[in-house]
C-alpha positions, -999 to 999 in steps of 0.1 A, spaced: 91 -32 258 89 5 264 58 26 260 72 44 230 76 11 212 40 1 218 28 35 206 49 33 175 37 -2 167 1 7 170 5 39 149 23 18 122 -5 -8 122 -29 20 117 -8 34 88 -9 0 71 -47 -2 76 -53 34 64 -35 27 31 -57 -3 25 -89 15 33 -80 45 11 -69 23 -18 -100 0 -17 -122 31 -19 -102 48 -47 -93 77 -25 -59 85 -40 -56 119 -23 -60 102 12 -36 74 2 -8 97 -10 -10 117 22 2 85 40 36 89 22 64 112 32 67 141 7 95 123 -11 81 89 -5 84 61 -30 58 35 -41 75 7 -59 51 -15 -78 80 -35 -94 72 -52 -127 36 -40 -124 43 -3 -129 78 7 -117 88 30 -88 70 63 -83 86 90 -62 68 119 -45 31 123 -37 21 140 -70 37 112 -91 22 85 -69 -12 100 -71 -10 104 -109 1 68 -114 -25 54 -91 -52 74 -109 -39 60 -142 -41 24 -129 -77 30 -119 -85 45 -153 -68 14 -170 -89 -10 -149 -121 8 -158 -112 10 -195 -104 -27 -196 -138 -38 -186 -155 -15 -162 -153 -16 -124 -138 -46 -106 -167 -39 -81 -158 -37 -45 -121 -42 -40 -109 -56 -6 -73 -59 3 -67 -83 32 -34 -77 49 -19 -103 73 12 -113 92 23 -77 98 58 -78 111 73 -46 125 109 -41 133 116 -8 150 150 6 139 148 36 163 122 61 176 116 74 141 121 46 116 108 10 112 107 -18 87 74 -35 81 67 -67 62 33 -81 54 13 -102 30 -18 -92 11 -47 -109 -8 -71 -89 -30 -107 -98 -35 -128 -84 -64 -161 -95 -80 -144 -126 -93 -132 -136 -58 -95 -139 -51 -79 -118 -77 -42 -115 -68 -18 -118 -38 16 -108 -27 39 -90 -2 46 -55 11 80 -44 23 79 -10 39 102 15 54 82 39 75 93 71 92 79 95 118 74 128 101 80 162 116 43 164 126 48 131 146 27 110 121 42 78 107 44 77 69 57 55 42 92 65 31 92 35 8 65 9 0 75 -20 -22 46 -41 -36 53 -75 -51 26 -95 -67 34 -132 -62 4 -145 -82 -30 -139 -98 -58 -159 -110 -66 -162 -148 -88 -133 -157 -76 -111 -129 -94 -77 -130 -65 -59 -114 -33 -74 -128 -24 -70 -165 -15 -103 -182 
C-alpha cells in the first residue's frame, strides 16, 4: 500500500466520524460542510434524497424539529458506526460502506447501513458526494424513526 492510500483512508475515517459527532450534537452547519457543494444525502423511505448543502441543512433541521415536537428531546443521541469498509477508486474518490446503531434515552433506537461516495474537494478535504442512509430496523417506540 502506498502512502497516499493510507493518508486517504485515515482522512475518510475522520470524515465518517466527524459526521457522527456533528449529527449527535445537532450541529447541522458543521455536518453539511462535510458534503460537497452539490452533495446528496439520501435518507430513502425516511425522508427522500436532498441535494446541496442548503437543502440538506433545512431537512435535517426539520427532522430535529419533528422529533422535539413529537415528544421532546430524545436526550443524548449516540451513533455507533462499525465495520467501515473503504474502497479507493483513485486518488480523489472512494466508496465507503458501514453499519450504524443509534442509542437514545430508550436504549437502542434504530440501526442500519451507510453507503457513501466520497471525493477529495479542491481544497484537499474529503467530503461526501453521496451518502445513502438505510434504516434496517427500529424498536417499538423509537424516538427517531417515524412509525
